[in-house]
Each structure stands twice: as C-alpha cells, then as structure tokens.
C-alpha positions in Angstrom: 60.8 69.9 60.3 59.4 66.5 61.0 58.2 63.9 58.6 54.5 64.2 57.7 52.3 62.3 60.0 49.4 60.2 58.7 46.0 61.5 59.8 43.3 59.1 60.8 40.6 61.7 60.1 38.2 60.9 57.3 36.0 64.1 57.4 37.1 67.6 56.5 37.7 70.2 59.2 35.1 73.0 59.3 36.7 76.4 59.9 34.6 79.1 58.4 35.5 82.1 56.3 36.5 84.2 59.4 39.1 81.7 60.4 40.6 81.7 56.9 41.1 85.5 56.8 42.2 86.0 60.4 45.3 88.3 60.9 47.2 85.7 63.0 48.3 82.4 61.6 46.4 79.3 62.8 46.8 75.6 62.0 44.7 72.6 62.9 46.5 69.5 64.0 45.1 66.1 64.7 46.0 64.0 67.8 49.1 62.7 66.0 50.4 66.2 65.2 49.5 66.0 61.5 48.5 69.2 59.7 44.8 69.2 58.8 44.3 72.8 57.8 46.0 76.2 57.9 44.5 79.7 57.3 45.8 82.0 54.7 48.5 83.7 56.9 49.7 80.3 58.2 50.3 79.1 54.6 53.1 81.7 54.4 54.8 80.0 57.4 53.9 76.4 56.6 53.5 76.1 52.8 51.1 73.3 51.4 52.8 70.0 51.5 55.2 71.0 54.3 55.0 70.0 57.9 54.7 71.9 61.2 57.9 72.1 63.3 58.5 69.3 65.9 57.9 71.6 68.9 54.3 72.2 67.7 53.5 68.8 66.3 54.4 67.1 69.7 52.4 69.6 71.8 49.0 69.0 73.2 46.2 71.2 74.4 47.0 70.2 78.0 50.4 71.8 77.7 48.9 75.2 77.3 50.9 77.8 75.5 54.1 76.6 73.9 57.0 78.5 72.3 59.2 77.8 69.3 60.7 79.0 66.1 59.4 78.8 62.6 61.6 80.0 59.8 63.9 81.8 62.2 61.1 83.7 63.8 59.7 83.2 67.3 56.1 82.3 68.0 53.8 81.6 71.0 51.2 79.0 70.2 47.8 79.1 71.9 45.7 75.9 71.8 41.9 75.8 71.1 40.8 72.1 71.4 37.8 70.9 69.4 35.2 69.3 71.6 34.0 66.7 69.1 37.4 65.0 68.4 41.1 65.1 69.3 42.1 67.8 66.9 43.4 71.2 68.1 43.5 74.6 66.5 46.8 76.4 67.3 46.8 80.2 67.0 50.4 81.5 66.4 51.3 84.9 67.9 54.8 86.1 66.8 57.0 87.1 69.8 60.3 87.6 68.0 60.6 91.2 69.1 59.5 90.4 72.6 62.2 87.6 72.9 64.8 89.9 71.5 63.8 92.6 74.1 63.9 90.0 76.9 67.3 88.8 75.8 68.6 92.3 75.5 67.3 93.0 79.0 69.0 89.9 80.3 72.3 90.9 78.7 72.0 94.4 80.1 71.2 93.1 83.5 74.2 90.8 83.4 76.4 93.7 82.2 75.1 96.0 84.9 75.8 93.3 87.5 79.3 92.9 86.1 79.9 96.7 86.3 78.7 96.7 89.9 81.0 93.7 90.7 83.9 95.5 89.0 83.3 98.7 91.0 83.0 96.9 94.3 86.1 94.7 93.6 88.2 97.7 92.5 87.1 100.1 95.1 87.9 97.6 97.9 91.6 98.4 97.5 93.8 101.4 96.7 96.7 99.2 95.7 97.5 99.6 92.0 98.8 96.1 91.5 95.7 94.6 93.0 93.5 96.9 90.8 95.3 95.7 87.7 95.0 92.1 88.8 91.2 92.4 89.3 90.7 94.3 86.0 92.6 91.6 84.0 90.8 88.7 85.8 87.3 90.1 85.4 87.9 91.1 81.8 89.2 87.6 80.9 86.3 86.0 82.7 83.4 88.1 81.3 84.6 89.9 78.1 87.2 87.8 76.3 89.3 84.6 76.3 92.3 86.6 77.7 93.0 90.2 78.8 96.1 92.3 79.1 96.2 95.4 81.3 99.0 97.8 80.5 99.9 100.8 82.6 101.9 103.8 81.5 105.7 103.3 81.2 107.9 103.7 84.2 111.6 103.8 83.5 111.1 102.7 79.9 109.1 99.6 81.0 105.4 99.1 80.9 103.9 97.4 84.0 101.4 94.8 82.7 99.1 92.0 83.9 98.1 89.1 81.6 95.2 86.8 82.5 93.6 83.9 80.6 90.1 82.9 81.4 90.0 80.6 84.4 93.7 81.4 85.0 95.5 83.5 87.5 96.8 87.0 86.7 100.5 87.2 85.8 102.4 90.4 86.4 105.2 91.5 84.2 107.1 94.5 83.1 107.3 94.9 79.3 110.1 96.6 77.4 108.2 96.9 74.1 107.0 99.3 71.5 103.3 100.0 71.8 103.2 101.1 68.1 103.4 97.4 67.3 99.7 97.1 68.1 97.3 99.4 66.2 95.7 101.8 68.7 97.7 100.8 71.7 100.0 103.8 71.8 97.0 106.0 71.4 95.1 104.2 74.1 98.0 104.7 76.5 97.6 108.4 75.9 93.9 108.4 76.4 92.7 108.7 72.8 89.5 107.1 71.5 89.7 103.3 70.8 90.5 101.9 67.3 87.6 99.7 66.1 88.4 96.0 66.3 87.7 95.5 62.6 90.7 97.7 61.9 93.1 95.4 63.8 94.6 92.4 62.1 94.8 89.6 64.7 97.7 88.0 62.7 99.8 91.1 63.4 99.5 90.8 67.1 103.1 90.6 68.6 104.1 87.6 70.7 104.6 89.7 73.8 100.8 90.4 73.8 99.9 86.7 73.5 99.7 84.7 76.7 101.7 81.5 76.8 99.8 78.6 75.3 96.9 80.9 74.1 97.0 79.7 70.5 95.9 81.6 67.4 94.2 85.0 68.0 90.9 85.5 66.2 90.0 89.1 67.2 91.5 91.9 69.3 90.0 95.0 71.1 92.2 97.8 72.4 90.5 100.4 74.6 92.0 103.1 76.9 91.6 103.0 80.6 90.5 106.6 81.3 91.9 108.0 84.6 91.4 111.2 86.6 92.6 113.8 84.1 95.2 111.5 82.6 95.1 108.0 81.0 95.5 105.2 83.5 96.6 102.7 80.9 95.1 100.5 78.2 93.0 97.3 78.2 93.6 94.7 75.4 91.0 91.9 75.0 91.8 88.8 73.0 89.6 86.0 71.6 90.8 82.8 70.1 90.3 81.9 66.5 87.0 80.2 66.0 85.2 82.4 68.6 82.8 85.1 67.4 84.5 88.4 66.7 83.8 91.3 69.0 80.7 93.2 67.8 80.0 96.9 68.2 77.9 96.4 71.4 80.7 94.4 73.1 83.2 97.1 72.2 80.9 99.7 73.8 80.5 97.6 76.9 84.3 97.1 77.0 84.7 100.9 77.2 82.2 101.1 80.1 84.1 98.4 81.9 87.4 100.2 81.1 86.0 103.5 82.5 85.4 102.0 85.9 88.7 100.1 85.9 90.6 103.2 84.8 89.1 105.4 87.5 90.1 102.9 90.2 93.6 102.5 88.8 94.1 106.2 88.6 92.8 106.7 92.2 95.2 103.9 93.3 98.1 105.5 91.5 97.3 108.9 93.0 97.0 107.3 96.5 100.4 105.6 96.1 102.0 108.9 95.0 100.5 110.8 97.8 101.4 108.1 100.3 105.0 108.2 99.0 105.2 111.9 99.4 103.6 111.7 102.9 106.1 109.0 104.0 109.0 111.2 102.8 107.7 114.2 104.6 106.8 112.2 107.6 110.4 110.9 108.0 111.4 114.6 108.3 108.7 115.5 110.7 108.8 112.5 113.1 111.1 112.8 116.1 114.3 110.8 115.6 115.4 107.7 117.4 117.8 108.8 120.0 121.0 107.0 120.8 124.2 107.4 122.7 126.3 110.4 121.7 129.7 111.4 123.1 129.5 108.9 126.0 126.1 110.3 127.1 122.8 108.3 127.1 119.9 109.9 125.2 116.4 108.4 125.0 113.1 109.9 123.9 109.4 109.0 123.5 106.6 110.7 121.6 102.9 110.3 121.4 100.7 112.5 119.1 97.4 113.9 120.4 95.4 111.9 117.9 96.1 108.2 118.0 95.3 108.1 114.2 98.1 110.6 113.6 101.9 110.1 113.8 102.9 113.8 114.0 102.0 116.8 116.0 103.3 119.9 117.8 105.8 118.3 120.2 109.4 117.6 119.0 112.9 116.8 120.1 116.3 116.5 118.5 119.9 115.8 119.6 122.5 117.5 117.4 126.1 116.2 118.0 129.0 118.5 117.2 131.6 117.5 114.6 134.0 116.2 117.3 131.2 114.9 119.6 132.7 117.3 122.2 129.3 118.9 123.1 125.8 118.0 121.9 122.7 120.2 121.7 119.5 118.6 122.8 116.3 120.4 122.1 112.7 119.6 123.2 109.8 121.9 122.2 106.1 122.3 122.1 104.4 124.2 119.2 101.0 125.8 119.7 98.3 123.5 118.2 97.9 119.9 117.2 98.0 117.8 114.1 99.5 118.6 110.7 99.4 122.4 111.0 101.5 122.2 114.2 103.8 119.7 112.6 104.5 122.1 109.7 105.6 124.7 112.2 107.6 122.1 114.0 109.5 121.2 110.8 110.3 124.9 110.3 111.6 125.3 113.8 113.7 122.1 113.6 115.2 123.1 110.3 116.0 126.6 111.6 117.6 125.2 114.7 119.8 122.9 112.6 121.0 126.0 110.6 121.8 127.8 113.8 124.0 125.0 115.2 127.2 126.9 114.6 126.1 129.3 117.3 124.8 126.7 119.7 127.2 127.7 122.4 125.1 130.8 123.0 121.5 129.7 123.8 120.1 133.2 124.0 121.4 134.1 120.6 120.0 130.9 119.1 116.6 131.6 120.6 116.5 135.2 119.4 117.5 134.2 115.9 114.7 131.6 115.9 112.3 134.1 117.4 113.0 136.5 114.5 111.9 133.8 112.0 108.6 133.1 113.9 107.4 136.6 114.9 104.8 137.4 112.3 101.9 139.9 112.6 99.7 137.7 110.5 100.2 134.6 112.7 99.6 133.8 116.3 101.6 130.6 116.3 104.2 130.3 119.0 106.4 127.6 120.7 108.0 126.8 124.0 111.3 124.9 124.2 114.3 124.0 126.3 117.8 123.8 125.0 120.4 121.6 126.7 124.1 121.7 125.8 125.6 118.3 126.9 129.2 117.5 127.5 130.9 114.5 129.0 133.3 115.5 131.8 135.2 112.7 133.4 132.7 110.2 134.9 129.9 112.7 134.9 128.0 114.9 132.5 127.8 118.7 132.4 124.5 120.3 131.2 123.8 123.9 130.3 120.0 124.4 130.2 117.9 127.3 129.0 114.1 127.3 129.0 112.0 129.6 126.8 108.4 129.5 128.1 108.8 125.8 128.8 108.3 123.7 131.9 111.7 123.4 133.6 113.4 120.0 133.5 113.8 117.7 136.4 117.1 116.3 137.7 116.9 112.7 139.1 119.8 112.2 141.6 121.3 108.9 142.4 119.7 108.8 145.9 116.2 109.4 144.4 116.0 113.1 145.0 114.2 115.1 142.2 115.3 118.7 141.6 113.8 121.3 139.4 116.2 123.2 137.1 116.1 126.9 137.8 115.8 128.3 134.3 113.0 130.6 133.0 112.3 132.5 129.7 109.5 133.9 127.6 107.7 132.2 124.7 109.3 132.0 121.2 107.4 133.8 118.4 105.5 136.3 120.6 107.7 139.1 121.7 110.3 140.9 119.6 113.1 139.7 121.8 113.7 136.6 124.0 114.7 137.0 127.6 115.9 133.8 129.3 118.2 132.6 132.0 120.5 129.6 131.7 121.5 127.1 134.4 124.4 124.7 134.6 123.9 121.3 136.1 126.3 118.4 136.6 125.1 114.8 136.6 127.0 112.1 138.5 127.1 108.6 137.0 123.6 107.1 137.0 121.8 110.5 137.3 119.4 111.8 134.7 118.0 115.1 133.4 114.4 114.7 132.2 113.0 117.1 129.6 109.2 116.9 129.1 106.3 118.8 127.5 103.2 119.9 129.3 101.3 117.1 127.6 102.7 114.9 130.4 101.9 117.1 133.4 98.6 118.4 132.1 97.2 115.1 131.1 93.7 114.6 132.5 92.8 111.2 133.9 92.8 109.2 137.0 89.9 107.4 138.7 87.4 110.2 138.0 88.9 111.3 134.7 89.4 115.0 135.5 92.5 115.1 137.6 95.8 116.3 136.3 98.8 114.0 136.2 100.7 117.0 137.6 104.4 117.8 138.5 104.2 116.3 141.9 103.1 112.9 140.6 105.8 113.1 138.0 108.4 113.8 140.7 107.2 110.7 142.6 107.4 108.6 139.4 111.0 109.9 138.8 112.1 109.2 142.3 111.4 105.5 141.7 113.5 105.7 138.5 116.8 106.6 140.3 119.7 104.8 138.7 117.7 103.5 135.7 119.0 103.8 132.1 117.6 106.7 130.0 115.5 104.4 127.8 113.9 102.7 130.8 113.0 106.1 132.4 111.3 107.6 129.3 109.4 104.3 128.7 108.2 104.2 132.3 107.1 107.8 132.3 105.2 107.5 129.0 103.6 104.2 130.1 102.3 105.7 133.3 101.0 108.8 131.6 99.2 106.7 129.0 97.6 104.6 131.8 96.6 107.8 133.5 94.6 109.2 130.5 93.2 105.9 129.4 91.2 106.5 126.2 90.5 110.1 127.0 91.5 113.0 124.7 95.0 114.3 125.4 97.6 116.7 124.1 100.8 115.8 122.3 103.3 114.2 124.8 107.1 114.1 124.5 109.8 113.2 127.0 113.6 113.1 126.7 116.1 111.6 129.2 119.8 112.6 129.4 121.7 110.2 131.6 125.3 110.1 132.8 126.4 106.4 132.3 127.6 104.4 135.2 131.2 103.3 135.1 133.6 103.6 132.2 132.1 104.0 128.8 133.0 101.7 125.9 131.5 103.0 122.6 129.5 100.5 120.6 130.3 99.8 117.0 129.1 102.8 114.9 128.3 104.8 118.0 124.6 104.1 117.8 124.2 101.3 120.3 124.1 101.5 124.1 127.7 100.3 124.3 129.1 98.6 127.4 130.1 99.9 130.8 132.6 98.7 133.2 132.6 99.3 136.9 
C-alpha cells in the first residue's frame, strides 16, 4: 500500500444508491490517486482509512484497463472518468481464476513443447549413450538443478550419466547399492515411483551427488519405463533453498521419463540386434582370401542390393591340415537377400563338415544334396568345387561343376579356355551326376570361378545387353600374367561399370593363380609373400 494522498476536492462525490450496492467493487479516486469513495463491496478490499494499492493509485483513465493484486487476489480495473472534474471511478473485476488458468495453460504449453523437444532429440539417435546424455541434459535444464540417469546393471556396474544445469553430461559406471536411495532399486525394476516427500535429502549418498553441487534440498526418483522391461531410473535433484518438488512436477517428471525410457529401450534393443546381426554377418559374409599352400587365392563379392551386405553367392577356401591340398568352393543359391544368405550359411557349414571326404567331389556333392532335397522347399544351388595342389612350379586343379557355369583358364599367352565339367543342380534331384576335370596351371596362369551374376549382368550403352561369356573371355585375355587379386578386382570393376546403377544379381568371382617363380611364404602365411625368378 502507498501512503494516503491528500485530496484537493472540497465537495462530496455523488454516487447514488445503485453504485453503493453494485455486485462489483468500485472506488473513486481523484487526480492524485487519493481515495474519495468506495462502494459496499469495495470496503471489503480497501477498509476505511486504508489506501488503494500503488498500481491503481498511479493509474489514469487514459491508461485504459489496468491489472494488479489486492490482498493476494487479482483484479482488472476499468476506468470511468467523471466529466466535471479529474476524478475517476474504477470498477474492479476479479480475474484471479482467469490468471491462474492462463498461467496453467502457459506451463502446460511449455511442458508440451519440452516433451516434443525430448521426443525429437531422443528419436534422432538410436545410440544408448547419446539417449542417456540427452535425457540427463534436458532433465537438468528444465526439471531440476541436476539429473542422474541410471541404466540397469551390466557386469555388476550401473552405467550412469550425471548432469548439472548449464553443465555437460558426465558418463560413469557406478559400483553401488541402489538400496541406499529410497525407491531407486524399485525404479530400476520398473515399479511406481516413491513420492519425493518420503525421501530424506540428507540421506542421499555421495555417489549420487555431482561434484560441487552442495547441499541437496529435495529428490525425485522415477522409473524410465521401457518396452516391456524397465530402461533405468531418473533421479532429479534440487539444491537446498530451492522450492521442493510438488505433485504436479512429479507427474510431469513421469511423463518426461516415459518418453526417455521408450527411447533408451529402443536404443538398447537396436544395439542388441545390431550386435547379433554383426555376429551372424561375420559368419555369412565371404571370407578374405589369402595365399594357401603356395597358391594365390583372391575373391570379390557384391550383393544384389547395394544396401545389403549378404546374399546368395558365396565362396570359401578350406586348407587341409598339412596345406597339401586345398578345397575352393564357389556357389550360387537361388534367390537374393537374407533368405538366400540363410541357405548359403547352411551350405557352407555342411561343406565344412564334409571336408574329410573332400578328395571325392561327387560324394561331397551328394551328401550336400541329401541335406537340401526337401519336398516342402524349392530352394536349390549351383556350385563348383576345386581341389588345389601345388606341384613343383605349377598348380594342379581338380574341378567339378554342379549346375554352375564352368570356370575359365587364363593361360600365360592370353588364351582363355573353358573347363570341361558339367553336373546337375544341388537340391533338386535325389542324386547328383557330375563330371570332374583335371587342369594344370603353369606359373602366372589363373583359373577363374564366377557366378552368373557376372555373365548375366544387364547393362551397356542401351542398358539391356548381357555382359556375356564372350566379353568376359576378352577381359580375361587382357589379364594374362596378372596376380589373382588384380584379376578379380578388374573383372568386378568392369562388371560394375557395365551395369551402372541398374538392378543386378549377386556377383562373386574367385581367382586361383599359380605364382611366378619360387615361392617364399609370408609371415603367418596370410600375406602374398615374395617370389624370386
């Protein structure tokens, strides 16, 4: 209130009986803001002898409607100037509830905007560490003075992120007992939160208090609900001297935690699935070929879909225990993508189990055929087996094709020969019939195994022409004397240029080359080694 102002008025104000009994409070002020009269309702707000509040005393009719508080209640004052002097009648309309509604609406809009920001920030990444960082940072910025995000234990330690308002998130791994904080152990298991009024801030352990935070005034612990299982817990901290968390803030904290928990759970599930996928992928992807038993091996693979890493083409080189003879396999499974890759994995595992009988190609193919023939499945495969042995300066090959394009031999003089081996598909007929062919490679000569994804690739200037065997022969004729790795890279590169960005089948190619000169094995046997003339 302000000190009473002295009125210069010498005559009484005429108001009338209707003014006195009006349902809304009204006061008459002179030009100096002094109280001249008040109706019956107004005397309850401004008792006789008291003064009007400063916001009203300093107002003028020219200001129009003004707002302020009287006795803790909000009012909107409407001026009615008197035409005969400078006095003004102010009608007071209470707007306390309206102000509270407007403030509540403002708070809800801010909270809705925050939840939208949280969702956008968290859904922008499927990385669990980033999700925890964002959750801790936004919670400290908007909900508390500090926030701690705690994930379920991994190897007896709890991954956690601590963040103070206006600070950076700090990651740590806690080796603690959640039971030290009331409600934390339950929150980590997804149980309903413990009301903050039940938590004694003085009992908060040091590991939950960020460095330099000071005395804790109030604590909120709420679960981070995940997708079927708890994603962790969110702990909010306010310093001593700050208002304690009220019920509305705790409810909003749970809404915040629901979004954060869903994002963290999705990120954890993605990480688990990605780990499983990577593990399986390592088993399904073609291996990196290297030198085995003094023979050069090289391979290249390209899946039908550029967004995929696996498909229906595959190759392997299986050395024997004494590196005396190796079994190279290149195959093509019916279909593309993951389904074809699953059958590919089955075939590769079966062939690995059949290695003890690798000296008899027909027997290996029939045993494999027995595992694939299924009246409920139309899946089949083509493949070529190559038993490889170093003999003196050259390499001896025994090749057997089962429904597969026959390999090409690239001679030292540039001549390209087709291997005379034929056989039926694997997984169709009850028994495999195939013929084997023995070939000898002189130093610098190569045997190229390839799938039909190379020769049947559509492309060229008009886009509809096959790459074809004749074009592949011409390409190989230019590769005479080249190392195995250079040959497969050259073939794969030209095939890729031929198809451009058009759809294509899986493509795989393997080169088996007799080294030039005397072979000196590299350390570990996995490098190209050195050769002497």
